[in-house]
Backbone as CSV, one residue per row, in Angstrom:
resi,resn,N_x,N_y,N_z,CA_x,CA_y,CA_z,C_x,C_y,C_z
1,UNK,-13.566,2.362,-2.141,-13.045,3.719,-2.099,-12.997,4.338,-3.486
2,UNK,-13.110,3.538,-4.517,-12.893,4.028,-5.874,-11.421,3.937,-6.210
3,UNK,-11.105,3.894,-7.470,-9.717,3.779,-7.908,-9.002,5.112,-7.713
4,UNK,-7.851,5.055,-7.056,-7.061,6.262,-6.787,-5.629,6.027,-7.243
5,UNK,-4.902,7.112,-7.392,-3.481,7.039,-7.719,-2.708,7.775,-6.645
6,UNK,-1.551,7.229,-6.310,-0.722,7.780,-5.248,0.740,7.723,-5.674
7,UNK,1.475,8.776,-5.392,2.911,8.792,-5.634,3.574,9.618,-4.537
8,UNK,4.568,9.036,-3.891,5.274,9.741,-2.823,6.433,10.540,-3.403
9,UNK,6.701,11.673,-2.800,7.806,12.525,-3.228,9.127,12.073,-2.607
10,UNK,9.069,11.044,-1.759,10.288,10.546,-1.118,10.257,9.017,-1.082
11,UNK,11.329,8.441,-0.597,11.391,6.992,-0.454,11.183,6.576,1.005
12,UNK,10.641,7.468,1.802,10.338,7.170,3.203,9.011,6.420,3.321
13,UNK,8.856,5.710,4.414,7.608,5.007,4.687,6.458,6.011,4.774
14,UNK,5.359,5.726,4.079,4.202,6.604,4.046,2.943,5.811,4.363
15,UNK,2.115,6.343,5.261,0.876,5.659,5.612,-0.136,5.819,4.481
16,UNK,-0.650,4.683,3.985,-1.665,4.707,2.941,-3.058,4.598,3.553
17,UNK,-3.239,3.684,4.492,-4.540,3.478,5.129,-4.385,3.465,6.640
18,UNK,-5.254,4.194,7.309,-5.232,4.249,8.767,-6.331,3.366,9.325
19,UNK,-5.959,2.501,10.245,-6.895,1.527,10.802,-8.125,2.195,11.418
20,UNK,-7.963,3.318,12.067,-9.072,3.996,12.721,-10.148,4.493,11.769
21,UNK,-9.838,4.530,10.469,-10.803,5.006,9.485,-11.760,3.917,9.000
22,UNK,-11.506,2.663,9.372,-12.309,1.530,8.900,-12.654,0.619,10.060
23,UNK,-13.742,-0.124,9.930,-14.166,-1.049,10.987,-13.128,-2.147,11.190
24,UNK,-12.877,-2.484,12.451,-11.969,-3.581,12.770,-12.618,-4.923,12.471
25,UNK,-11.759,-5.893,12.200,-12.168,-7.290,12.023,-13.232,-7.482,10.953
26,UNK,-13.095,-6.753,9.870,-13.956,-6.926,8.692,-13.073,-7.402,7.544
27,UNK,-13.647,-8.078,6.560,-12.829,-8.623,5.469,-12.535,-7.607,4.362
28,UNK,-11.730,-6.587,4.670,-11.338,-5.594,3.678,-10.294,-6.198,2.737
29,UNK,-10.242,-5.697,1.496,-9.239,-6.127,0.518,-8.651,-4.888,-0.146
30,UNK,-7.321,-4.818,-0.213,-6.619,-3.720,-0.866,-6.076,-4.202,-2.201
31,UNK,-6.476,-3.521,-3.276,-5.883,-3.738,-4.599,-4.791,-2.694,-4.743
32,UNK,-3.598,-3.109,-5.131,-2.483,-2.191,-5.303,-1.704,-2.583,-6.550
33,UNK,-1.417,-1.595,-7.412,-0.637,-1.837,-8.622,0.493,-0.821,-8.719
34,UNK,1.690,-1.322,-8.974,2.859,-0.490,-9.231,2.878,-0.257,-10.739
35,UNK,2.579,0.951,-11.185,2.442,1.222,-12.618,3.770,1.550,-13.299
36,UNK,4.866,1.514,-12.563,6.168,1.828,-13.155,6.483,0.854,-14.289
37,UNK,7.088,1.367,-15.341,7.524,0.512,-16.445,8.963,0.033,-16.244
38,UNK,9.595,0.503,-15.172,10.942,0.054,-14.816,10.813,-1.114,-13.847
39,UNK,11.185,-2.277,-14.282,10.982,-3.510,-13.511,11.632,-3.472,-12.126
40,UNK,12.758,-2.772,-11.985,13.462,-2.753,-10.696,12.862,-1.771,-9.690
41,UNK,11.919,-0.918,-10.113,11.239,-0.030,-9.161,10.220,-0.852,-8.378
42,UNK,10.348,-0.845,-7.068,9.414,-1.623,-6.256,8.723,-0.756,-5.219
43,UNK,7.623,-1.293,-4.718,6.879,-0.679,-3.625,6.773,-1.730,-2.533
44,UNK,7.271,-1.404,-1.358,7.205,-2.311,-0.217,5.920,-2.026,0.563
45,UNK,5.189,-3.067,0.912,3.943,-2.943,1.679,4.235,-3.419,3.093
46,UNK,3.845,-2.618,4.092,4.056,-3.007,5.482,2.824,-2.652,6.308
47,UNK,2.756,-3.234,7.493,1.599,-3.052,8.367,2.091,-2.758,9.782
48,UNK,1.339,-1.916,10.497,1.687,-1.612,11.879,1.790,-0.122,12.137
49,UNK,2.402,0.220,13.257,2.592,1.601,13.674,3.808,2.186,12.976
50,UNK,3.707,3.431,12.526,4.830,4.091,11.841,6.116,3.936,12.633
51,UNK,7.180,3.553,11.948,8.474,3.380,12.587,8.733,1.983,13.112
52,UNK,7.682,1.193,13.279,7.873,-0.189,13.761,6.930,-1.140,13.017
53,UNK,6.927,-1.016,11.709,6.042,-1.837,10.891,6.672,-3.197,10.575
54,UNK,5.828,-4.100,10.094,6.254,-5.427,9.666,6.013,-5.517,8.166
55,UNK,7.023,-5.932,7.428,6.897,-6.044,5.976,5.970,-7.186,5.585
56,UNK,5.085,-6.899,4.620,4.222,-7.928,4.052,4.797,-8.447,2.740
57,UNK,5.482,-7.572,2.010,6.062,-7.955,0.729,6.254,-6.747,-0.148
58,UNK,6.684,-7.000,-1.379,6.891,-5.896,-2.314,6.406,-6.298,-3.690
59,UNK,6.001,-5.265,-4.435,5.600,-5.486,-5.823,6.491,-4.629,-6.709
60,UNK,6.934,-5.226,-7.789,7.846,-4.565,-8.714,7.071,-3.918,-9.853
61,UNK,7.765,-3.098,-10.648,7.147,-2.387,-11.762,6.271,-3.294,-12.618
62,UNK,5.023,-2.874,-12.831,4.082,-3.622,-13.642,3.295,-4.693,-12.901
63,UNK,3.621,-4.956,-11.643,2.917,-5.986,-10.868,1.777,-5.381,-10.059
64,UNK,0.864,-6.239,-9.636,-0.234,-5.822,-8.786,-0.482,-6.910,-7.743
65,UNK,-1.248,-6.579,-6.711,-1.571,-7.567,-5.682,-2.924,-7.232,-5.063
66,UNK,-3.464,-8.214,-4.376,-4.683,-8.063,-3.596,-4.336,-8.499,-2.183
67,UNK,-4.411,-7.569,-1.239,-3.978,-7.823,0.136,-5.192,-7.880,1.066
68,UNK,-5.397,-8.986,1.786,-6.464,-9.013,2.786,-6.049,-8.147,3.982
69,UNK,-6.995,-7.398,4.519,-6.702,-6.483,5.625,-7.891,-6.456,6.568
70,UNK,-7.649,-6.642,7.858,-8.754,-6.666,8.820,-9.044,-5.317,9.454
71,UNK,-8.277,-4.291,9.100,-8.548,-2.946,9.595,-8.040,-2.655,10.996
72,UNK,-7.241,-3.563,11.575,-6.763,-3.341,12.942,-5.396,-2.661,13.011
73,UNK,-4.654,-2.626,11.917,-3.333,-2.000,11.861,-3.251,-1.082,10.638
74,UNK,-2.436,-0.045,10.714,-2.228,0.855,9.576,-1.451,0.140,8.465
75,UNK,-1.733,0.510,7.213,-0.993,-0.012,6.066,-0.088,1.086,5.512
76,UNK,1.165,0.743,5.221,2.172,1.698,4.762,2.793,1.248,3.445
77,UNK,3.280,2.216,2.672,4.023,1.946,1.452,5.376,2.632,1.538
78,UNK,6.401,1.979,0.991,7.722,2.575,0.857,8.180,2.310,-0.571
79,UNK,8.442,3.374,-1.311,8.841,3.257,-2.710,10.360,3.211,-2.825
80,UNK,10.870,2.449,-3.798,12.317,2.370,-4.011,12.845,3.603,-4.740
81,UNK,11.960,4.359,-5.379,12.344,5.576,-6.102,11.185,6.565,-6.031
82,UNK,11.477,7.842,-6.132,10.402,8.833,-6.146,9.701,8.794,-7.501
83,UNK,8.471,9.241,-7.518,7.734,9.345,-8.775,7.041,8.083,-9.237
84,UNK,7.133,6.990,-8.489,6.403,5.778,-8.857,4.918,6.048,-8.621
85,UNK,4.109,5.771,-9.618,2.661,5.969,-9.468,2.031,4.634,-9.103
86,UNK,1.320,4.629,-7.986,0.646,3.438,-7.503,-0.860,3.607,-7.663
87,UNK,-1.502,2.646,-8.265,-2.965,2.614,-8.297,-3.417,1.796,-7.108
88,UNK,-4.471,2.246,-6.454,-4.981,1.456,-5.348,-6.478,1.658,-5.174
89,UNK,-7.097,0.654,-4.577,-8.521,0.706,-4.277,-8.765,-0.212,-3.078
90,UNK,-9.578,0.240,-2.141,-9.919,-0.578,-0.986,-11.367,-1.019,-1.100
91,UNK,-11.563,-2.325,-1.039,-12.914,-2.898,-0.964,-13.147,-3.161,0.521
92,UNK,-14.165,-2.541,1.093,-14.357,-2.682,2.536,-15.834,-2.762,2.883
93,UNK,-16.092,-3.264,4.100,-17.463,-3.341,4.620,-17.714,-2.187,5.546
């Protein structure tokens, strides 16, 4: 997808990737970095339908992760504070 930056104006759950936009059952990988310099600012990553997602984990300020994703469920982010800038890129087939 190319490197992108995302920041939510709220601390509500926000859909980052929609499953219908990518092929199902392919070995997609999501790179995500929390660029905050405040260590206690975190971004929670979850998967599923809005309102009933399952948490995958969280990354704190300055951390990054690589998440395997098969494209069958939506991916969501929830920020602990507004204004956190997240870098992300999806490698997909």
